[in-house]
C-alpha positions, 0 to 999 in steps of 0.5 A: 514119185512126182507126176509130171504136169504141163498145164496152165492152171487158170485155164485148166481148172476154170475149163474143168469146173465150168464143163463139169457144172454145166454137164451136171446141170444138163444131166440133172435137169435136162428139160429145164436146161434144154428149155432155157438154152432153146429160148436163148437160141430162138431169140438169137434167131429172131433178133440177130440172125442177120448178124450171123449171115453178115459175119459168115459172109465177111469170113468168106470174103476175108479169106479169099481176099487174103488168098488172092493178094500179095499177103498170100505169098507169106508162109506159116513159119519162117521163109525157109520152112517146109510143110510137115506133111504130105499133101495126101496126109494134110488133106485127109487130116483136114477132112477127118477133123472138119466134117467127116462124120457129118457127111455120113449122117447128113449125106443122104438125109439133108438133100432128101429133107429139103427135096420133100420140104423145100423152103420155097416152091412145091415138094418132090418136083425137079425144081425142088431137087435142084433147090435141095442140092443148092441148099446142101451145097450152101450149108456144107461148102465154102462158108463152113471152111472159111469159118475154119480157115479164119481161126486156123490161119490166125493161130498158125500165123502167130504161132509159127511166124511170130513164135506165140503159143498155138492158142486162140489168145495168140491171134489177139496179140496185135490188138492187146500185146502182152495182155494175152498172157493175162485174164483176157487171154485165159478167158478166151482159151477157156471159152475155146476149151469148153466149146470143144469139149461139149462139141465133141462130147455131144457129137460122140453122144449123138453119133453112137446112135447112128452107129448103133442103128448101123449095128442093128441093121447089120447084126440085130444089135438092139438100139438101147441106152446100155449098148450105146454106152458100151460103144462110147466106152469102146470108142473112148478106149480106141481114141485114147490108144490113138492119142497115146500114139500121138499126131504122127502115129495115131491120128495121121494114120486113122485119117489116111484110113478114113480117106480110104474107106470114104473113097471106097464107099463113094466110088461104090455108090457112084459106080453101082448107081446112075453114074452118068446122072450123078456125074452130070448132076455134080457138074450142074450142082456145082454150077448152080451153087457158084452162080447163086453163091452171093444171093445164097450168102445174103438171103435172109428171106426178109420179104417172105419171112421164113424165121423157123426154116432159117433158124432150123437150118442156116443159122443152125449150120453157121452157129455149129461151124463157129462153135467147132472152129476153135477145136478144128481151127487149132487142129488144122493150124497144128498140122499146117506149118510150113505152107504159104498162106495161099496154099493153106487157104486153097487147101482148106477152103476148096479141096475139102469143099470139092470133096464134099460137093461130090459126096453130097451129089453121089448120095443126095442125088442118088437118094432123090433119084430113088424117091422120085422114081418111086422105088424107095418109100422106106427111105423117105420115111426113115429120113423123116423118122430116124435120120441115123438109120437112113443111110443104111436104108439107102444102102439097101437099094444097091447090090452088096448092100451088107458090104456097103453098110459094114464099110459105113459102120467102120467109117463112122467108127474111125470118124468118131475116133479121129474126132475124139482123139484130135478133140482130146489133143486140142483140149490138152494143148489149150489147157497146157498153155500151148505145149504140144509135148505134154505128159501122157496122163493129160491127154488120157484125162481129156479123152476120158472126160469127153467119154464121161460127159457123153455117157452121162448126158446120153443116159440123162437125156441132156444131149440136146440141151447141151448141143443147143448151148454149144450152138448158142455159144457161137454168138459171142465167139463170132465177135472174137473171130471178127477181132481175129481177122482185124489182127491178122490183117493188120500183122500181115500187112506189117510182115509183108512190108518187112519182107519187101524191105529186106528181100531186095537184097543185092550183094554186088556192092560189097564185091565191087568195093572190096579188095578181094579179086573177082577170080578168087570169088569165082573159085569160091562159088565153084567150091562145095565145102564139107562140114569142117571147111564150113565150120572153120569159116564160121569160126574164123570169119563169121564169128570175129566179124559179128563179134566186132559189129556187135561191140560196135552196136553196144558202143552206140548205146544199142542193146546187142547180143551175139548168140552162137553154136558150132553151126550157127551164129546170130546177132540180135538187136533188141528194141522195146518199141519196134521190131527186133532186128536179127542177122544170123548165118547158119550152116545148111546141109545139101547134096553135091549137085550132079554137075560138080566134079567133086568126089564127096556126096554133100556139102554145106552152105553158110546162109543168111537168116533174118528174124522172118527166116532164111534168105536163100543166099550163101555167104561162104567165101566172104571176108570179115569186111563183107560179112559186116557190110552184109549185115549193115546192109540188112540193118539199113533195110530193117531201119527203112522198114521201121521208118515205113511202119512208123509212118503208116501208124502215124498216117492212121493217127492223122499225125503226118503232115501231108502238105495239104494245107 
């Protein structure tokens, strides 16, 4: 029996060899590899930290500018496409894949750390509390999600709009063209696979330590490497089950469960804690964050150097978010088909960030309030000694502490399962050349690899070295993301120009110049044809018209082809050096509107589809001459677009005679 495979061998084999080799070295020589990668990271912090700061600022500015411009009107898919998932499921998957587990780990710890050891000013003061929340918001806010948005938007746009593989290499298409299918593309995808594999594995390895801490807190389960190995095995098995169920059956349902559990925990702490103070703090924290956003974005502490603090916090986070961006970006892209770019950016940038701000306020301000009120000595000590246990010490200060801790353990578990299974799904897509319907064994293989690497490094003590390597790897990928931005902007401008050229369509010319009487056309508009009537229209009117037009194009020397089936027909003109032209008519099924007096319940529209998607107008009832006239009109607009596009290229090259002599 032959085993089915859908793999891109250069990426699959090279990724596996690199990952196993690095993991083996990190496990065999954890101290030496940790020292080496640490020195690399220290060099990056001391010499090129300004590049990190500037690059992340550019990513945020870029996404906001795209969102508010006309480019935001374009869809991630054909013009007629609709979102694959409801808003609730979409937000849940964004949140779970993006940084859900991080909020559990740092929701209490980071604000307390900044409160007790601020970068400027005195510790444990009111000013320190405000600064602690501002810094926490800054590290977990819009910048992080802008990094994810750049990668996700690039991949979703080129995949769903231009039919390229859902791979990082596709975002380079405007720059290198078909060379994305060669060694450059393989290298970019391999880099993304290795980064995703190590990122998820190290998070899984560190995360089981928090899970083990919670189980010890609840059930006195000892914190030992053997117990943590068992937890990794359990999580890997559960993640494998989720991967087997697929994106809709497993990951989506788990993500929805994550949101329910997270909201339960959030509301419980909000209501059991100082509710009024927390709500006031949320408003003030958000205002402080927004008012200081520009200053925070570009603050390098150049006049009062704080290299250790900058490297240990802001640089660490920026590197971590960038290193995770291929994984999170591909996953977000995969679940975002059919949304407009503006809707996508609002959803990815502001909705998760808003929830994150509320979470950090409820947990962070509650913890700071406890320590400031001198009621939680153990909490401050736990944050300094063992971050993994901090959130469970935090829950001890509330009523129903065991229940809250149990919910937290359950939430940590489900967050890790969704991270592992979505990570495996992304790696499988990357190594399969963008294929999403892959054999089951491939998905199970990568889920198992994540668990094996995490287990080996946890036992050998190489997790810290691998985490340092993952963050340091963000530096080269940062430049790839810059190319993503340039290529995406270039392609979006091109696409918007095409859309403007073809969507200013007006059918009145065909009717005023045709021999059909206006009463006949009115009667046609009032009819809601069934499937048989619509298919006859395609067979007897549309097909002969487009066949005649196709033959005429061929006689003029153009490469034209007619593609058809029972419910759609499409004429395509191929051009080697320019955008192809496509004019098609497709039958679309609708319910008969309530105002119609017809007895049947459904009807069909014969809608025009161009290369970029449906144009939302119906040509049922047109004559053959009108179909030809409509197609020629759209072709004329396409030629006008090609003229504008070529003129723009010549202007960029300085080859157009502007008349300024």
